[in-house]
N, C-alpha and C positions, 0 to 999 in steps of 0.2 A: 464531471466534464464528459464529453462524448468523443471517445477515441475514433469513432467512425466518421467524424465530421471533417477530417483532414486526409488528404492523399498521402500514401505512404512513400516517404523518401524521394519525393519529386521524380518519380520514375517516368521515363519517356514512354510514349504510347506502345512501342513495340515491346518494351520490357513488361508493361502492364499486361499485354496479351500473353506473353510468356508465363507470367505469374498465374493468370487465370487458367491456362492450359495445365500448368503444373499442379495447381490446386485440384483441378478435376481429376487428373491422373492419380493424385495421391489420396483421393477419397473413394476409390473403388471399394465397394462393400459398405459404404456409408453414404448413400446417394442423397440423403436429406440435408446434408450439411450445406450444400451450395445450390440445391435445386430451386427452381422457381416456385414450386409448390410442394406439399408433402402430404402423405397419407399417414394416419395414426391408428393404432389400436390401443384402447385404454388399458393400462396395466394395473391390476389390483395390487394393493400394497399391504402386506401384513407386517406387524411389528417385528423387529429383529429379535430372534431368539436370544434370551439372556440366561446365563448359567444361574442356578439357584445359589451356588456357593463357589467362590473362587478356590483354586488350589492354594497351598501354603506358600509356594514360591514359583516364580517365573523368571525366564531370562530377561524379559523386559516388560514393563508396564507402560502402556500408552494412555495418557489422560486426555480425554476429549474426543468426541466422535464427529467433529467437523471434518471437512475434506482432508485437511492436513493430517489429522489423527488417523483416519481410515488408511491413508496412503502409508503413513509410518508403520502401522500395524501390519499391513499387507507386505511391505518391504521387509520388515523384520522376520515375518513368517517364511517368506520365500528364501531368506538367508539361513533357514534352519533353526530359528529361535522359537521358544515357547512364549506366547504373547498373551497378556491380558489387556484387552481394550475396554476401558471403563469410562462411563459418562458421569461426570460430577453434577450435571444439571438435572434436577428432578423434572418430571413430566415429559422428558424426551423419550420417545419410543421408537424412533427411526434414526437412521444414520444420515449425516450430511449437514447438520447444524445450520450454519448461515445460509447455505443454498436451499435446504429443504424445509427449514422452519423459519428462517428469516426471509425466505422466498426471493433471495437474490438469484434470479434465474437467467441473467444475461452475463456472459463471460467477458472479462477484461483480459484478453489473451496477450501473451508476449510474442509479438510477431517478429519473425526473423528479418534482419535488415536486407538480405539478398537471397533470392531463390535461383538456383541453377542446378545443373546435373550433379554437382558435388554435394550440395546442400539442398536436397529436394524438399524438405519439410517447410511448410509456411510458418511453423511455430517453433519456439525454442524449447529445449529440455526433453520433450516427449515422455518416455517412460510410462509409469502407471497412470499419470494424468491422461496420456493419449489413449490408453486402454479404456478408461472411464469415458472420455470424450466421445469415443466411437460408439459407446453404448447409449449416450443420451440423444444423439442424432439432432444436433442443432446448435447454432451460436447462442440462441436462447433455448431453454429446455423446459419440459414439464417436470415439476418438482417431484412428483411420484416416480416418474421414470428415472430421475437422478438418484432418488433414494434407493430404488430397486437396483440400480447399477452399483452403488456403493455396497449394498447388501450382497450382491452377487460376488463382488471382489472379495469380501470378507469370508463369505461362506464357502468359497472355493479353497480357502486355506484351512486345513485341519488343525493347524497349530495355534489358532486364535480362539480364545474364550472371550465372549462379550458379556459385560456386566453393565446393565442400564439402570437408570433411576436410583442412584445411590443418594443417601442423605448428606453425606459429607465425605470428603477425600482430602487427606493431608499426608505429607511425606514423613516417613520414618527417617530420622537423622542420626548418624553417628559422627559427632563433631560437625564437620562441614561436608559430609558425604550423604547423599540420598541413598538409602539402602532398601527402600520399599515404600509401601503405602498403607496407611491405616484407613480402612474402609468401613463406613457405617451405612447400613442399608436403610431403606424406608421403614422397615419394621424394628429399627434400632439394634438389630444384630450387628456385631462388629467383627472385623477380621484384620489381623496384621499380616500383610502379604509381602514377603521378601522378594527382591528382584535384583538382578545384576545391574540394571539401569532403569531409568525412567525418562520417557519422552513427554514433555509438556506440550500438548497440542490444544490446550484450552485457548479461547480467543484472547483472554487477557493475561495469559501466563500466570494463572493463579497458583499453580503448584510451585513454580520457581519463586514467586513472591513469598509463599509460606515457608519455603526452604531458606529464605534470607538472601536470595540473589539481589544484586543492586539494579535499580531501574531509574530512569527519568520518567516523568509523567507529562503527558500531552506535549506541549511545545516548550517544556522547561529548558531544553538545551539551547533555545534561542530567546530565553528570557521571558517566556509566557507560560508558566506552569499550569495556570488555570484554563488555558485555551486548548481546545481540541476541536477536531472536525465535527460537523453536525452528524447526528444519527438520523436514520430513516426508518419509517414504517411503510412497508410495501402494501399497496392497495390492489384488490382483486375486483375485476369487472366481468360480468357474464353476458351471454348472448352474442358471442363473436362468431358469426357465420363466415364462410369464405367471402361472401359479398361485403360484409362489414369490414373484414380484415383488409380487403383490397381498397375500400374507401379510406380506411385509416392510412394506408400506405400512399394514397394519391394526394393527400393533403399537401398544399404548397410548402416547400422548404424542408420536408422531412427526408430522411434516408431510411433504407429498409433492406432486408433480405427475406428469406423464406419465413423466418421465425422471429425477427427482431425489427423494431421500428425505433428511430431516435429523432428527436426534434421537438416540434410544438413549443418553440422557445417562448411564445406568447403566454404560455401557462404560468410563467413567473409573475405575471400581472395579477394573479389570483389575490383577491382582497382577504387576507387572513383574519380570522376571528380573534386571533391571539398574536398580534404582529411581532412581539419581541421573542416569542417562543417557537413559532412555526411559520414556514413560508414554502413556496414552491419554486422549483427551477424547471427547465425544459424536461420533457418526458423521455425516459427509457422504458420501452414496452417490450415484454417478452410473451410470446404466445404459448399457451398450454394445450394439452391434448383434449381437454373437456369443454371446448368452446369458451374458455375464459382467457383473460390476459392479466398479467401482473405489471403494475406501474411503479417504477422506482423513481420518485421525484420529490416526495415530501421531505423537508429538512426541519429537524427539531433541535432546538438549542438549549443549552444549560443542563444537559443530562450528564450525570456522573456514572459511567458504566460500572464502576466498582461499588456503587451504593444501590442495593436492591430497591430501596424506597424510591430513589431517583429514577431507576429503570421503570418501575411501575408507573411513576408519574409520566414518563415519556410515552409509555403505552397508552395511558389515559388521554394525554394530549392528542396523540395521533389518531386514536379511535374516535374521538369527538370531532376531529377536523376532517377525517376521511370522507364522510358523506357530503359535507359541504363542498369539498374539492370536486367530488364526482358531479354534484349538481352544477358547479361552475363549468366543468368540462362539457357536460351535456348541453348547457345553454349557449356556450360560446364556440364550440367546435362541432360542426354538423355531423361528422362521422361518429361521434360519441352519443348522439341523441337517443338511439335505441338501446343502449347498453344499460345493464342493471348493476347496482352496487352489491357486491357479494360479501365483502368483509376485508379484514386486514390480516397481516402475517401474525403467526403466534409469537414471534420474537422480533425485537428491534434489530436493525442492521447497524452495528456499531463499527465505526471505522478506526477508532484510535483510543488507546488508553495508556497502558504501560509500554515503555521501550526499554528492553533489556540492555544492560551494560555487559557486553561479552568480551571475549578475548580480542575481537576486532569489532569496530563500530562502523557500519557502512555510512559513507559521507556523501554530501552533494558533489564534492570534487570527483569522487569515483564515477558518478554518473556523467558528469560534465566531460570527463576525459575518457568515457567508455572503457573503463579500466578492467583488465583481466587480472586474475589472481592465481598464484600457484596452487592455492587450495580451493579454487572455485568448485562448488558442488551443484550449482544451479546458475541460470542466467536470466536477466531481466531486460526488458526493452519498453515496457509500458510507460506512458508519459507520467511525469511527476505531477499528479493530480491532487491538489490541495482544495478540498471542499470548503465551503464557507464556514467561518468560525462563529459567527453570530448573525443576527438579522441585519446588522449594519456593516459587517465585515465580509466582503465577498471572497470567493475562492480564487484560485489562479492555477494555471498550468505553468509550472516553473520552467520546464524544458522537456524536450523529447530526446531521450538517449537512443543511440543505435543499438548497443548491446553492452551490458556490463556484467561482471561476475559477482556472485554472492559467495564470500569465503565461508568455509566450514567453521571458522572461528566465530562467526556471528551467531552460531547456534550454541556456543559453549559459554555459560555464565562465568563471570569473574567470581572467584573464591569458592564456588560450590562445585563439588564433584558428583559424578554418577547421574548427571542430568543434562539433557539437551532440550532446547526450546525451539520450536518450529512455528512458522506462520507469521502473522503480522506483528506480533510482539517480540520478535527476535531482535538482535542487536543492530538496529537501524536508527540513525538520527531521524528526527521527526520529519524533515523535508524529504530525504530519499525514501522514507517510509511511504510517501505518497505514491511511489511507483512499486516498491517492493512488497506492499501489503496485498497485492492482488492474489486471488486464490490459486491460479495455476502455478505461480511461483512458489507459493506456500506449500503446495502439494509436492513440488520438486524437492524442497527442503525436507519434507517428511520422508520421502523416499531415501534421501541421503542419510538421514538420521537412523532409519531402520537398518541400513547396511553398515553404518558406522558402529552400531552396538556390537554386531557380530565381529567386526574386525578388531575392535578394542578388546573384546574378550579373548580372541585368538592370540593377540599379541601381549596380553596381560598389561594393558595400558589403561590409564584413565583417559577421559576425553580431552583433558588439557594437554596431556603428553601426546596424544594422537594428533591434536591440532598443530603441534609444533614439529611433527616428524615428517620430513620430506618423503621418506620411503613409504610411510603408512598412508599419507594422503595420496601419493601416486597410486598405491594399491587400491585405495577407496575409489578413486576416479576410474580406474580400470574396471573394477567390479561394477560400478554403476553403469558404465558404458556397455558392458556385457549384459546387463540387466535391462537394457532398452533406453537408457538416457543418452542424450546427445550433448556432450560437454565440449563442443568445439566452438571457438570464437569465429564468427563469420568475417569475411573480408568486407571492408567498406571504406569510403573515402574519409579523410580527416575533415571534421566539420569546419565550416567557414569561420565560425566564431573563435575557434582555437588559434587562428592565425592573426587575430586582431592585436595591435600593439598594446592594448590595455587588457589583455586576456587575464593576466594575474589579478588585476583589479576585479574583473568579472567573476573569477572563481570566488573571491572574497565576498563580493556583493550578493551572489547567488546563495552562497552558504549562510549568509546572514539574513536572507529573505528581504534584501533591499531592492531586488529587481526580479523580473520573471521574463522568460523568453518566449512563452506561448508554444503552440503546436509546431510552429515552423522555426523555432530557435532564432527569431528575428525581432522580437519585441523588446529586447534590451535597449536598443537605440543608443549604443555606446557613443556614437558620433553626434548625437543630439545635445542641445544645450542643457547643462546642469542648472538647477535653480536653488534658491534659498530654502524652498520647501523640501526638496530632496535632501539637502544638507541637514536640515533640522530633523527630518525623519530618521536619517542615518545616525545622527548623534543620539537620538532617543533610543534607537535599537542598541547601540553600543552601551548605553547606560544601563539597559535592562540586562544585557548579557554579561558585561564586564563592569559592574558598579564600582569595584575597587580601583579601576583605572580611569573611569570617566564619571567622577562623582560630583561635578559642579553643574548646577542648573544654568543653562545658557539661554533659556527662553526669552529673557528680557534683553539679551544682547542681539537677538535676531527676531525682532517683532515682525509679524506678518499682517498685512492689510488684506482682509478677506474680500474687500471690494475691488482690489487691484490685482492684476496678474503679477506673479513674482518676477522680479527683475533679474538681470544676469548675475551669475555667481562668479566672483573673482577669486584668483588664487590667494590674494592677500586676506580677503574675508574668510575664506575657508581655513587658512592657517590660524587666524585669530580665534575662530570659533572652536576648532579642535584643541588648540592650546589652552583655552580657557576651560573647556570641558575636562581636560586632564589636570586642571588646577595650577597651571603655570602662571607665574607672575610676569605678565608681559602686556604690552600695549598693542593696539590694532596695527600700528605702523612698524612694529618691531617683531611681531609674532612670526612672520615668514622667515626672517633671518635667524631667529632662535631655533625654529624647527629644522631649517636646512643646515645650519651650522652644526646642530646636534645629530644630524643624520636621521631625524624623524621622518623627513621626506627625502627620498634618495635623489642623488644628482641625476641619475638616468631619467627618473620621472620628471624632474624639473626641465630637463633638456627637451623632452618630448612634448611639452605643453605648447600648443600653437599660439594661443591667445590668453595671456594671463588675466585679462579683464573679463573673459568669458570661458570658463572651464566647460568641457564636455562632460557628459555623464561618466564615460569611461575614465577620463582623467581624475574625476572626483573619486571614483572607486579605487583607482590605483593609489591615490594619496592615502585613502583609508587603509588599504592593504599595507602600505609602507609603515604607517603609524602602528598598526597592530603587530607588525613584524618586530618592532622594537620591544614588545612585551613577550616575544617568543611565540606569538600566535600566527600560525601559517596555515595555508589552505591548499598547498600543492599536493 
């Protein structure tokens, strides 16, 4: 989805002007961020120096050199710890992972809900991310420039040893505690390296999985364990002069800034050579320093990120399709006509795999309510962007939060000690993960993890104990603030949807992926008519998530005529279908009395229904929320 396609927070024109002024004032020294044009000097990129042999012990080992891992290592070193930053993927010679090898070169930033003199920054969290951001000079960036910036941050810290291109990496375990890493190099030499803590910054939380930490996979938490968002292979085109860039920006319906273009929605009409496995969406285009652009648009389905053979297949599918896509763009969009196909990224852009089960699990309700937490160590505000799951199942923007906290507890695995997990595979439900997965937020969790290791060692606490200590978390937040992070909740108005009479039902429906609010939080249509199709889809979802409660097939009870639009959905019909799905022995004319007398549907809910012969969507969601509440399932 394209975060830049919607106006932020329905600001009045004078507020927009104030925002622009503030942005300009806050980017002194980084003029390229918002300038109308930019000047570049190509930066040579040497591989990051790697130690030939690690020491026998470190204060902390950080696994993974993606942005979150670099940030965690720098944070830990600045807190006085001796750090080993180790890369478990072979063939990586530079830092930055997804950004520099997956070529994801356009940022999904966490914008602050309000900008004024008290909260001057346009983005949340700040900290080490902001240091790096000021070095890359753009909302989209050159991947070599980004890798150089990561390398600069690491090499400025004398307490960091870097070890690249290892053959295997697995945790050393004492019972349920991670006590170090067993490292096998490419030449098969091996080392047991002890450490006081390990931070797992791998994209898929591989170290935590090897340690035995619990996870859900894909959308397992909402009844679809095999479903996950599409992966992407980024495409590079060459020959982008200033003239060509300006032509690309002037194409009707696109948005742009100095280094980014978003739009070309017609690209989704691309006739795929492999329709069930790959397709296109609109284009996200980021400009590089060498007269090339990177295009994030291709969507590849059916790839298991945890299976190397499947990942190789994804690369093969994408590499075969990319030249065909470029030919299509050149033939159908005049600004692309002169551009040349250069190639594809060295790695896939994977959005989703494991979801850690931690001491706390971030929920959709937390985002809907813009919830702060006593142990928040980072904040998010990016839209809940669920990319398409298959060639026939489109994506959705579930909603747009103002600002929500990410608890430290989401980094702490259940049952396993000595380990923190940062980045997209931390303890987030699969739906809020659509917002919390973005890299700037992941980098903030990395900075918090690095500081937390120092504090835990000082207080002789394990991370679980630290996560439950008010005084320790207060100290952690204080240190992070002194180290450049902004951990303040911004002021903003209560969202309109939170005042709706069926708000409790909306929380349930959004958490169950029964509805989506879109970029403006207005697509739920709670006052619109409910239909038998919506009821049937809702029951099917309940049966996937809670099969022990909703075990009866009701498809024959609610036949749908595909040739006719669905008719009105009555309260009596809804009660009957839900009762039958739960296995109740009842008739269509007695089901409502059975559910209401048994408090399956609350008296307050029944009182607020305006027309029993035609339920609204909100009323249906509220009835579902009532029924689930009887099983102890709540969404508040």
